[in-house]
C-alpha positions in Angstrom: -0.3 30.3 -5.8 -0.5 32.1 -9.2 3.1 33.3 -9.0 4.4 29.9 -8.1 2.5 28.3 -11.0 0.5 26.1 -8.6 -2.9 24.7 -9.6 -5.8 26.1 -7.7 -7.5 23.1 -6.2 -9.1 22.5 -2.8 -6.2 20.5 -1.6 -3.7 23.2 -2.5 -5.9 25.9 -1.0 -6.0 24.1 2.3 -2.3 23.5 2.3 -1.4 27.1 1.5 -3.9 28.5 4.0 -2.5 26.4 6.9 1.1 27.1 5.9 0.8 30.9 5.4 -1.3 31.5 8.5 1.0 29.6 10.8 -1.7 27.4 12.1 0.7 24.4 11.8 4.2 25.6 12.4 5.8 22.4 11.3 3.9 22.6 8.0 4.9 26.3 7.6 8.6 25.4 8.2 8.4 22.5 5.6 6.6 24.8 3.2 9.1 27.6 3.2 12.0 25.1 2.8 10.7 24.3 -0.7 12.0 27.7 -1.9 10.7 29.6 -5.0 10.3 26.6 -7.2 7.5 24.4 -6.1 6.2 21.3 -7.9 2.9 19.6 -7.4 4.6 16.4 -6.3 6.3 18.3 -3.4 2.9 19.8 -2.4 1.3 16.4 -2.6 4.0 15.0 -0.3 3.5 17.9 2.2 -0.3 17.3 2.2 0.2 13.6 2.7 2.7 14.2 5.6 0.5 16.8 7.5 -3.0 15.9 6.7 -2.9 12.1 6.1 -3.4 11.2 9.7 -6.5 13.4 10.0 -7.9 12.2 6.6 -7.2 8.6 7.5 -9.3 9.0 10.7 -12.2 10.6 8.8 -12.2 7.9 6.1 -12.0 5.0 8.6 -14.9 6.6 10.6 -17.0 7.0 7.6 -16.3 3.3 6.6 -17.2 2.2 10.1 -20.5 4.2 10.0 -21.4 2.7 6.6 -20.6 -0.7 7.7 -22.7 -0.4 11.0 -25.7 1.1 9.1 -25.6 -1.7 6.5 -25.5 -4.3 9.2 -28.3 -2.7 11.1 -30.4 -2.5 7.9 -29.6 -6.1 7.0 -30.7 -7.3 10.5 -34.0 -5.3 10.1 -34.6 -7.0 6.7 -34.0 -10.4 8.2 -36.3 -9.7 11.1 -39.1 -8.6 8.8 -38.5 -11.8 6.7 -38.7 -13.9 9.8 -42.0 -12.2 10.9 -43.4 -12.8 7.4 -42.5 -16.5 7.4 -43.9 -16.8 11.0 -47.2 -15.3 9.9 -47.2 -17.6 6.8 -46.6 -20.6 9.0 -49.6 -19.6 11.2 -51.8 -19.4 8.0 -50.6 -22.9 7.0 -51.2 -24.3 10.4 -54.7 -22.8 10.6 -55.7 -24.1 7.1 -54.3 -27.6 8.0 -56.4 -27.7 11.1 -59.5 -26.6 9.2 -58.9 -29.4 6.6 -58.3 -32.0 9.3 -61.4 -31.1 11.3 -63.7 -30.9 8.3 -63.3 -34.1 6.5 -66.3 -33.5 4.2 -65.2 -30.1 2.6 -67.7 -28.2 0.5 -66.6 -26.8 -2.7 -67.1 -23.3 -1.1 -64.9 -24.2 1.8 -62.2 -25.8 -0.4 -62.1 -22.8 -2.6 -61.8 -20.5 0.4 -58.9 -22.5 1.7 -57.2 -22.4 -1.7 -57.7 -18.6 -1.9 -56.3 -18.1 1.6 -53.2 -20.2 0.8 -52.7 -18.4 -2.5 -52.9 -14.9 -1.0 -50.7 -15.8 1.9 -48.1 -17.6 -0.5 -48.2 -14.6 -2.9 -47.7 -12.0 -0.1 -44.9 -14.1 1.4 -43.2 -14.6 -1.9 -43.5 -10.8 -2.7 -42.0 -10.0 0.7 -39.3 -12.5 0.1 -38.4 -11.0 -3.3 -38.3 -7.5 -1.6 -36.0 -8.9 1.1 -33.7 -10.5 -1.4 -33.5 -7.3 -3.5 -32.7 -5.3 -0.3 -30.0 -7.7 0.8 -28.6 -7.6 -2.7 -28.5 -3.8 -2.5 -26.8 -4.0 0.9 -24.3 -6.5 -0.4 -23.4 -4.3 -3.4 -22.9 -1.3 -1.0 -20.6 -3.4 1.2 -18.7 -4.6 -1.9 -18.2 -1.0 -3.0 -17.0 -0.1 0.5 -14.6 -3.0 0.4 -13.2 -1.7 -2.9 -12.7 1.8 -1.5 -11.0 0.5 1.5 -8.6 -1.6 -0.6 -7.9 1.4 -2.7 -7.4 3.5 0.4 -4.9 0.9 1.8 -3.1 1.0 -1.5 -2.8 4.8 -1.4 -1.7 4.8 2.2 1.0 2.2 1.4 2.2 4.0 -1.8 5.0 6.5 -2.1 3.4 9.5 -3.8 6.6 10.6 -5.6 7.6 7.4 -7.2 4.4 5.2 -7.1 6.3 2.2 -5.5 5.6 0.9 -2.0 6.4 3.1 1.0 8.2 2.4 4.3 5.0 1.5 6.0 4.3 -1.2 3.3 7.9 -2.4 3.6 7.7 -2.8 7.4 4.6 -4.9 7.0 6.1 -7.0 4.3 9.5 -7.6 6.0 7.7 -8.6 9.2 6.2 -11.6 7.3 9.4 -12.7 5.8 11.0 -15.8 7.5 7.9 -16.7 9.4 7.6 -19.8 7.3 10.6 -22.2 6.7 9.5 -22.2 3.1 10.4 -18.5 2.7 13.6 -17.8 0.9 14.9 -15.1 -1.4 17.2 -12.1 -1.5 16.9 -8.5 -0.2 18.6 -5.6 -2.1 19.0 -2.3 -0.3 19.7 0.3 -2.9 20.9 3.8 -2.2 21.6 6.7 -4.7 25.2 7.8 -4.3 26.1 11.5 -3.2 22.4 12.4 -3.4 22.8 15.5 -1.1 25.3 16.9 -3.6 22.7 16.5 -6.3 20.1 18.3 -4.3 22.6 21.1 -3.3 23.9 21.6 -6.9 20.7 21.3 -9.0 17.9 21.9 -6.4 15.3 19.7 -4.8 12.9 19.6 -7.8 15.7 17.9 -9.9 16.4 15.7 -7.0 12.8 14.6 -7.1 13.3 13.8 -10.8 16.3 11.6 -10.1 14.6 9.7 -7.3 11.5 9.1 -9.5 13.5 8.0 -12.5 15.7 5.7 -10.4 12.5 4.1 -9.0 11.0 3.5 -12.5 14.3 2.2 -13.9 14.6 -0.4 -11.0 11.0 -1.4 -11.4 11.4 -1.9 -15.2 14.4 -4.2 -14.7 12.9 -6.3 -12.1 10.4 -9.1 -13.0 6.7 -8.3 -12.5 5.4 -8.7 -9.0 8.7 -8.1 -7.2 8.2 -6.1 -4.0 9.9 -2.7 -4.4 9.7 0.1 -1.8 11.2 3.5 -1.2 12.2 3.3 2.5 14.0 6.7 2.9 14.8 9.9 0.9 17.0 8.1 -1.7 16.9 4.6 -0.3 15.0 1.7 -2.0 14.7 -2.0 -1.1 13.7 -4.9 -3.4 12.8 -8.4 -2.1 13.4 -11.1 -4.7 11.5 -14.3 -3.8 13.1 -17.7 -4.7 16.3 -16.0 -5.6 19.8 -17.3 -4.5 22.9 -15.1 -3.8 24.4 -15.6 -7.3 21.3 -14.6 -9.2 20.7 -11.6 -6.8 24.2 -10.3 -7.4 23.7 -10.7 -11.1 20.5 -8.6 -10.9 22.2 -6.0 -8.8 25.0 -5.8 -11.3 22.5 -5.0 -14.1 20.9 -2.3 -12.0 24.3 -0.7 -11.4 25.0 -0.7 -15.1 21.6 0.8 -16.3 21.7 3.6 -13.7 25.4 4.3 -14.5 24.5 4.6 -18.2 21.4 6.8 -17.8 21.4 10.4 -18.5 19.1 12.3 -16.1 17.6 15.5 -17.3 14.8 17.9 -16.4 14.1 21.4 -17.8 17.5 23.0 -18.2 19.5 20.6 -16.1 21.1 17.6 -17.8 23.6 15.1 -16.3 25.9 12.9 -18.2 25.9 9.1 -17.9 27.9 8.2 -14.8 27.0 11.4 -12.9 24.4 9.5 -10.9 25.2 6.1 -9.5 23.8 3.7 -7.0 25.3 1.4 -4.2 23.6 -1.9 -3.3 23.8 -4.3 -0.3 22.6 -7.8 -0.8 21.6 -10.5 1.7 19.6 -13.8 1.3 17.4 -15.8 3.5 18.7 -18.2 4.5 21.2 -17.8 6.0 19.4 -14.8 7.5 16.4 -16.2 9.6 14.0 -13.3 9.7 13.0 -10.2 7.8 14.6 -7.9 10.4 17.9 -9.8 10.4 17.8 -9.8 6.5 17.3 -6.1 6.3 20.0 -5.3 8.9 22.6 -7.6 7.1 21.7 -6.0 3.7 22.1 -2.6 5.2 25.5 -3.5 6.5 26.5 -4.8 3.1 25.3 -1.4 1.6 27.7 0.5 3.9 30.5 -1.7 2.7 29.6 -0.8 -0.9 29.8 2.8 0.1 33.1 2.5 2.0 34.7 0.6 -1.0 34.0 3.5 -3.3 30.3 3.4 -4.3 28.7 2.3 -7.6 29.0 -1.4 -6.6 27.0 -4.2 -5.0 28.2 -6.2 -2.0 27.0 -9.5 -0.7 26.7 -9.6 3.1 29.1 -12.7 3.4 31.6 -10.7 1.3 31.2 -7.7 3.6 31.8 -9.8 6.6 34.9 -11.4 5.1 36.2 -8.0 4.2 35.6 -6.7 7.7 37.4 -9.8 9.0 40.4 -9.3 6.9 40.6 -5.6 7.9 40.5 -6.6 11.6 43.3 -9.2 11.0 45.3 -6.7 9.2 45.0 -4.1 11.9 46.0 -6.8 14.5 49.2 -7.6 12.7 50.0 -3.8 12.4 49.4 -3.3 16.1 51.4 -6.5 17.0 54.3 -5.4 14.9 
């Protein structure tokens, strides 16, 4: 770890131990594939891939235990409060009968009744305050647990390299698109051109820098709140709500330009503007009627952008027209 310049933290120790001892063959294979230059982001990605499922189970189990214990404690508090109120009710009932039977109360009897009621009321109020305090504590614990669960869900749905949403989050998001007739918007499927060549030429650490920078550039050029996810190695998707085809293509054009003009650099590697470009496929809903159809059509449009020379955006309808023209052209060639 020292030779690789890796920080000595518990997570890294666990990762290195499991990788070097061969306990997890798949982890060992992924670990050695990193080569001699290792970044913390790469290690975090490996840890997330190989240990996340186990850690997820532990966290969810702990949350379930805390929730069960809080509910059990709350029920006991309510039972005690019920018992206290029942006892107080008996005292009131007894004193009422005493007063009803003895119409000519002596001062001593009257004072005794008042003292009994005062003591019973004071005790009941005291127990009520304790019960309220206990319930507030339980409520605060549950609120903390809720916050932890929300943060955990955010981490599970976040891509560790770029900080944008991951494929899991995208699958959940896309499944909800089109369920309502009020849903409309545009999906952009974005892919970094010739990314394998970037990795092969400059190494995976630099490739990670390119992916991270592309994600940040795209996010900075989209309006706040737009859903942006990394769905694959070098692929991103952005869903633009309430956006028509013309506006979506205009936004896609701006993204193409800003990436084309950006000079990517890291350590001793520097690329000129234009060395890294992206291709984009665009589809809108409607006419697509579901999230799945929307993604498939935008992906087809992306392939058209790639086939037409990359560094461009293609609308699904244009891709279909292009494919239709090609089929017609091939038909005439075959007929002649």
